[in-house]
C-alpha positions in Angstrom: 123.9 25.5 106.4 122.4 22.0 107.0 118.9 23.6 107.8 119.2 25.5 104.4 120.1 22.2 102.5 117.2 20.3 104.1 114.8 23.2 103.2 116.1 23.1 99.6 115.5 19.3 99.4 112.1 19.7 100.9 111.1 22.3 98.2 112.5 20.2 95.6 110.6 17.1 96.7 107.4 19.0 96.9 108.1 20.5 93.2 108.5 17.1 92.0 105.5 15.7 93.8 103.5 18.5 92.2 105.1 18.0 88.7 104.2 14.2 89.0 100.5 15.2 90.1 100.1 17.6 87.3 101.5 14.7 84.9 99.0 12.4 86.0 96.0 14.6 85.0 94.2 13.3 81.8 93.9 16.8 80.2 91.9 15.7 77.1 89.2 14.2 79.4 89.4 17.3 81.6 88.8 19.5 78.5 85.9 17.4 77.3 84.4 17.4 81.0 84.7 21.3 81.1 83.0 21.5 77.7 80.3 19.0 78.4 79.5 20.9 81.8 79.5 24.2 80.0 77.2 23.0 77.3 74.8 21.2 79.6 74.5 24.2 81.8 73.9 26.6 79.0 71.2 24.2 77.7 69.4 23.5 80.7 69.6 26.9 82.2 68.6 28.9 79.1 66.2 26.4 77.9 64.3 26.5 81.3 64.1 30.1 81.3 63.1 30.3 77.5 60.3 27.8 78.2 59.1 30.0 81.2 59.3 33.0 78.7 57.2 31.1 76.3 54.4 30.4 78.8 54.4 34.2 79.6 54.1 35.1 75.9 51.2 32.6 75.4 49.4 33.7 78.3 49.7 37.4 77.9 49.6 38.1 74.1 47.9 34.9 72.6 45.4 34.6 75.6 46.1 30.7 75.7 44.5 29.5 78.9 45.9 26.5 80.8 43.6 23.6 80.6 42.4 21.1 83.4 45.1 19.2 85.4 44.3 16.0 83.6 44.5 17.3 80.1 47.7 17.4 77.9 48.0 20.9 76.5 51.0 23.0 75.6 51.6 24.0 79.3 51.7 20.5 80.5 54.3 19.7 77.9 56.4 22.6 78.8 56.3 21.3 82.4 57.3 17.8 81.3 60.3 19.3 79.2 61.4 21.3 82.3 61.4 18.1 84.3 63.4 16.4 81.7 65.8 19.1 81.7 66.4 18.7 85.4 67.1 14.9 84.7 69.6 15.9 82.0 71.5 18.2 84.4 71.7 15.6 87.0 72.5 12.8 85.0 75.3 14.3 82.7 76.9 15.8 86.0 77.2 12.3 87.4 78.3 10.9 83.9 81.2 13.6 83.3 82.6 12.7 86.8 82.7 9.0 85.7 84.4 9.8 82.5 86.8 11.8 84.4 87.5 8.9 86.9 87.9 6.5 83.8 90.3 8.7 82.5 92.4 8.9 85.5 92.4 5.2 85.9 93.2 4.6 82.3 96.2 7.1 82.3 97.4 5.4 85.5 97.2 1.9 83.8 99.3 3.2 81.1 102.0 5.1 83.0 102.1 2.3 85.8 102.0 -0.7 83.5 105.3 -2.2 84.9 104.5 -1.2 88.4 102.0 -2.6 90.9 99.0 -1.7 88.8 97.9 -4.6 86.4 95.3 -4.0 83.5 92.4 -6.5 84.0 89.7 -7.7 81.6 87.0 -5.9 83.6 88.9 -2.6 83.1 89.0 -3.0 79.2 85.3 -4.1 79.3 84.5 -0.9 81.2 86.4 1.3 78.6 84.4 -0.5 76.0 81.1 0.2 77.8 81.8 3.9 78.1 82.7 4.2 74.3 79.3 2.5 73.5 77.4 4.5 76.0 79.1 7.9 74.8 78.1 7.1 71.3 74.5 6.5 72.3 74.6 9.9 74.1 76.1 11.7 71.2 73.3 10.6 68.9 70.8 11.6 71.7 72.4 15.0 71.9 72.2 15.5 68.1 68.5 14.7 68.6 68.3 17.3 71.2 69.9 19.9 69.0 67.6 19.2 66.1 64.7 19.5 68.6 66.0 22.8 70.0 66.4 24.4 66.5 62.5 24.3 66.1 61.7 27.1 68.7 64.8 28.9 67.4 63.1 28.9 63.9 59.8 29.8 65.3 61.0 32.7 67.4 63.2 33.9 64.4 60.0 34.1 62.2 58.2 35.9 64.8 61.2 38.3 65.4 61.4 38.8 61.6 57.7 39.8 61.3 58.0 42.1 64.2 61.1 43.9 62.5 59.3 44.1 59.1 56.0 45.1 60.4 56.6 48.8 60.1 58.2 48.3 56.6 55.5 46.6 54.9 52.7 49.1 55.2 49.2 47.9 54.2 50.1 44.4 54.4 48.4 42.3 57.2 50.7 39.4 58.7 49.3 37.2 61.6 50.8 34.8 63.9 48.7 31.7 64.5 49.9 29.2 67.0 47.7 26.5 65.3 50.5 26.4 62.6 52.9 24.9 65.2 50.4 22.6 66.9 50.6 24.7 70.1 46.9 25.2 70.5 44.0 22.9 69.0 42.8 23.6 65.5 39.3 24.7 66.8 40.9 27.6 68.9 41.7 30.8 67.0 44.4 32.6 68.9 45.8 34.7 66.0 47.6 38.1 66.6 48.0 40.2 63.6 49.9 43.2 62.6 48.2 46.4 63.6 46.7 45.3 66.8 47.8 46.6 70.1 48.8 43.0 71.4 51.2 42.6 68.3 52.9 46.0 69.0 53.1 45.2 72.8 54.5 41.7 72.1 57.2 43.1 69.7 58.1 45.9 72.1 58.2 43.6 75.1 61.5 42.2 76.5 59.9 38.7 76.8 60.1 38.1 73.1 63.6 39.4 72.5 65.0 37.5 75.7 63.1 34.4 74.9 64.5 34.2 71.4 68.1 34.8 72.5 67.6 32.4 75.3 66.6 29.5 72.7 69.7 30.6 70.6 72.0 30.0 73.8 70.3 26.7 74.5 70.9 25.6 71.1 74.6 26.5 71.4 74.8 24.6 74.7 73.3 21.7 73.0 75.9 21.9 70.2 78.7 22.4 72.6 77.4 19.1 74.4 77.6 17.2 71.0 81.2 18.4 70.5 82.1 17.3 74.1 80.6 13.8 73.3 82.8 13.6 70.1 85.8 14.8 72.1 85.0 11.9 74.6 84.8 9.5 71.9 88.2 10.3 70.5 89.7 10.2 74.1 88.0 7.0 75.0 88.9 5.3 71.7 92.6 6.5 72.0 92.6 5.2 75.6 91.2 1.8 74.5 93.8 1.5 71.8 96.7 2.2 74.3 95.3 -0.2 77.0 95.0 -2.8 74.3 98.6 -2.3 73.1 99.7 -2.1 76.9 97.8 -5.5 77.6 99.6 -7.1 74.6 102.9 -5.7 75.9 102.2 -7.1 79.5 101.4 -10.4 78.1 104.6 -10.4 76.3 106.6 -9.3 79.3 105.1 -12.1 81.3 105.8 -14.7 78.8 109.4 -13.6 78.5 110.0 -13.4 82.0 108.4 -17.0 82.4 110.6 -18.3 79.7 113.7 -16.8 81.2 112.8 -18.4 84.5 112.5 -21.7 82.9 115.8 -21.4 81.1 117.5 -20.4 84.2 115.8 -23.4 86.1 117.1 -25.8 83.5 120.6 -24.3 83.5 120.6 -24.7 87.4 119.6 -28.2 87.1 122.0 -29.3 84.5 124.8 -27.7 86.5 123.9 -29.6 89.5 123.8 -32.8 87.6 127.2 -32.2 86.3 128.6 -31.3 89.7 127.1 -34.5 91.1 128.4 -36.6 88.2 132.0 -35.0 88.8 131.9 -35.8 92.5 
């Protein structure tokens, strides 16, 4: 009987511990972190593969040749963008972890205000710094989203021409990469309807796959923007809570100090009266 009671108390203690641990999780920060990781992964993965598909299309159907190593052509720019994607993936993986840690500490500071944990000025400065940094990153992701929409627009035009090439008979439509600044003006790399390269490109999997990969990359950049906005709301709310908690903490400290002073004065007067009576 006693063993059953001990097991019941142990299970109850484990359940209370699990509930306490789950209650300490900053769920808004967790949701924003998951959305950020999903958006960055979608943007970086799909963007990288879409750039590789763009290289294949330019080399196979537009016959664009890679220039010398020291020249800055479209292939070199694509390689640079790929390295930037690697950096974005690494940087925001670390930044998501930092924001989650900040969310845990802020939640702990609010819940354990009257315990051993005390809110410091450094903690408030860190929260303000994260708000400013997240706002800058949100603006940066807005720029990335606008930049990602350009290849989506270009590939949508190409895809539309391929879809309408069989409908508009007798009309010659050409694709010229010089219109988008991909190749120098002096190089003519046009592909017109009716040619074998045009039909091969339209029927190939590279064009369709690259177009949809850029669309997914644009969706990932948009998800990252939403995650940054969510982080801003969470950080601003935490900042307001911490600020109010600091005021409450100062009020409690001042109140306890005044009560201690009143107690000391009352004790001193009681001793003086006792001495006068004796």
